[in-house]
C-alpha positions in Angstrom: 89.5 17.0 -190.9 87.5 15.8 -187.9 87.0 12.4 -189.5 90.8 12.1 -189.7 91.2 12.9 -186.0 88.4 10.4 -185.1 90.0 7.7 -187.2 93.4 8.4 -185.5 91.8 8.3 -182.0 90.0 5.0 -182.8 93.2 3.5 -184.3 91.6 3.2 -187.8 94.9 3.6 -189.5 96.3 2.2 -192.7 99.0 0.4 -190.8 96.3 -1.5 -188.9 94.3 -2.4 -192.0 94.9 -5.9 -193.3 93.8 -5.0 -196.8 96.4 -2.3 -197.0 99.2 -4.5 -195.7 98.2 -7.2 -198.2 98.2 -4.7 -201.1 101.6 -3.4 -200.2 103.0 -6.9 -200.5 102.1 -6.9 -204.2 103.3 -3.4 -205.1 106.5 -1.5 -205.4 107.6 0.8 -202.6 107.5 4.0 -204.7 104.8 5.3 -206.9 103.9 8.2 -209.1 100.2 7.7 -208.1 98.9 5.4 -205.4 95.2 4.9 -204.7 93.9 2.6 -201.9 90.1 2.2 -201.2 88.4 0.3 -198.4 85.1 -0.4 -200.1 83.2 -1.0 -196.8 84.2 2.6 -195.7 83.8 4.2 -199.1 80.4 2.6 -200.1 78.2 5.1 -198.3 80.1 8.0 -199.8 79.2 6.8 -203.3 75.6 7.9 -202.9 76.6 11.6 -202.9 78.5 11.1 -206.3 75.6 9.4 -208.2 72.2 10.1 -209.6 69.4 8.1 -208.0 69.1 5.5 -210.8 72.9 4.7 -210.6 72.8 4.5 -206.8 69.8 2.0 -206.9 71.9 -0.1 -209.3 74.9 0.1 -207.0 72.7 -0.9 -204.0 71.3 -3.9 -205.8 74.9 -5.1 -206.3 76.2 -4.3 -202.8 77.1 -7.9 -202.1 79.4 -8.0 -205.2 81.1 -4.8 -204.3 81.6 -5.9 -200.7 83.2 -9.1 -202.0 86.1 -7.0 -203.1 86.7 -5.1 -199.8 90.1 -3.5 -200.8 91.0 -2.0 -204.1 94.5 -0.7 -204.8 96.0 1.0 -207.9 99.6 2.0 -208.4 101.0 4.0 -211.4 104.8 4.2 -211.8 106.3 6.5 -214.4 109.9 7.2 -215.2 109.5 9.9 -217.9 109.6 7.4 -220.8 107.0 4.8 -219.9 104.3 4.1 -217.4 103.2 0.9 -215.7 99.9 0.3 -214.0 99.2 -2.3 -211.3 95.8 -3.0 -209.8 95.1 -5.3 -206.8 91.7 -6.3 -205.6 91.2 -8.7 -202.7 88.3 -11.1 -203.1 86.4 -12.5 -200.2 82.7 -13.6 -200.7 80.5 -11.2 -198.8 78.0 -12.6 -196.3 75.8 -10.3 -194.3 76.5 -10.7 -190.6 73.6 -11.6 -188.4 73.3 -9.5 -185.3 71.3 -10.5 -182.3 69.3 -7.6 -180.9 68.2 -7.7 -177.3 65.1 -5.8 -176.2 65.8 -3.7 -173.2 63.4 -3.3 -170.3 61.9 0.0 -169.3 64.5 0.5 -166.5 67.3 -0.3 -168.9 65.9 2.3 -171.3 66.0 5.0 -168.7 69.6 4.1 -167.8 70.6 4.1 -171.5 69.0 7.5 -172.0 70.9 8.9 -169.0 74.2 7.4 -170.3 73.6 8.9 -173.7 72.9 12.4 -172.2 76.1 12.1 -170.2 78.0 11.2 -173.3 76.6 14.2 -175.2 77.9 16.5 -172.4 81.4 15.1 -172.5 82.9 16.5 -175.7 86.6 16.7 -175.1 88.3 20.0 -175.5 90.2 18.6 -178.5 87.0 17.6 -180.3 85.4 21.0 -179.5 88.5 22.7 -181.0 88.3 20.6 -184.2 84.6 20.9 -184.5 84.5 24.6 -184.1 87.6 25.5 -186.0 87.7 23.0 -188.9 84.2 21.5 -189.4 82.1 24.6 -189.5 80.5 23.8 -186.1 79.2 20.4 -187.2 80.0 17.3 -185.2 79.9 14.0 -187.2 79.8 10.5 -185.9 80.6 7.4 -188.0 79.7 3.7 -188.1 82.7 1.4 -187.4 83.0 0.8 -191.2 83.2 4.5 -191.9 79.7 5.4 -193.0 78.3 8.7 -191.7 76.0 7.9 -188.7 74.9 11.4 -187.6 75.7 15.1 -187.9 74.7 17.9 -185.6 75.4 21.6 -185.4 77.5 22.7 -182.4 77.6 26.0 -180.6 80.1 26.5 -177.7 80.7 22.8 -177.4 77.0 21.9 -177.1 74.6 20.4 -179.6 72.7 23.3 -180.9 71.0 23.3 -184.3 70.1 20.8 -187.0 70.5 17.1 -186.3 70.5 14.3 -188.9 71.0 10.6 -188.3 71.5 8.0 -191.1 71.2 4.3 -191.6 74.5 2.6 -192.6 73.6 2.7 -196.3 73.3 6.6 -196.1 69.4 6.7 -196.0 68.0 9.4 -193.6 66.9 7.8 -190.4 65.7 10.9 -188.4 66.0 14.6 -188.4 65.4 17.2 -185.8 66.9 20.1 -183.9 68.9 20.5 -180.6 68.9 23.6 -178.3 71.6 23.5 -175.6 72.1 19.7 -175.9 68.3 19.0 -175.7 66.0 17.9 -178.5 63.7 20.7 -179.6 60.6 21.0 -181.8 59.4 18.3 -184.1 61.6 15.3 -184.9 60.8 13.1 -187.9 61.7 9.4 -188.2 62.0 7.4 -191.4 62.2 3.7 -192.3 65.2 2.1 -193.9 63.4 2.5 -197.2 63.3 6.3 -196.7 59.6 6.5 -196.0 58.2 8.8 -193.3 57.4 6.7 -190.2 56.4 9.0 -187.4 57.1 12.3 -185.7 57.7 13.3 -182.1 57.5 16.7 -180.5 59.8 18.0 -177.8 
């Protein structure tokens, strides 16, 4: 439920999705069944549905899957017959190169202060949805929809287990919060899922 609210707040709506608009241009306006998938958003969720061998195979073909970013299926039935239409957009996938700037020590301190302020500013609406509908877990997502982090929440504050993930769903770090502050031992992992280091708070 919270992810729906977050998508709405960030204007990640079907009406703003070019793939959805394109798919509708090929399909009829009414359906018995209609399925639309944004592969870039759905990709990270596949890991939870597959065994490790299948997931490794999927990962090795990620560029092929990403070349078909939007999949749409429509089934129309009238009681006597059924028709199926399937639309897949094709756009060769190329990994985007991202320039990463290394911040100076003063910048690091300012970034940490900004992050702490952001943690403290959960809106009342988010607190409501987190506490009432998400079992006291706050989830953050990457722009393309993959789960970025999840943390347990108590009385609007980060309090409990924390997990952060790479965009492909691999665990990046895990630790615990107590009253919005890191607590205990935090463990960090590489993009390949191997233990990298630990830090005590």
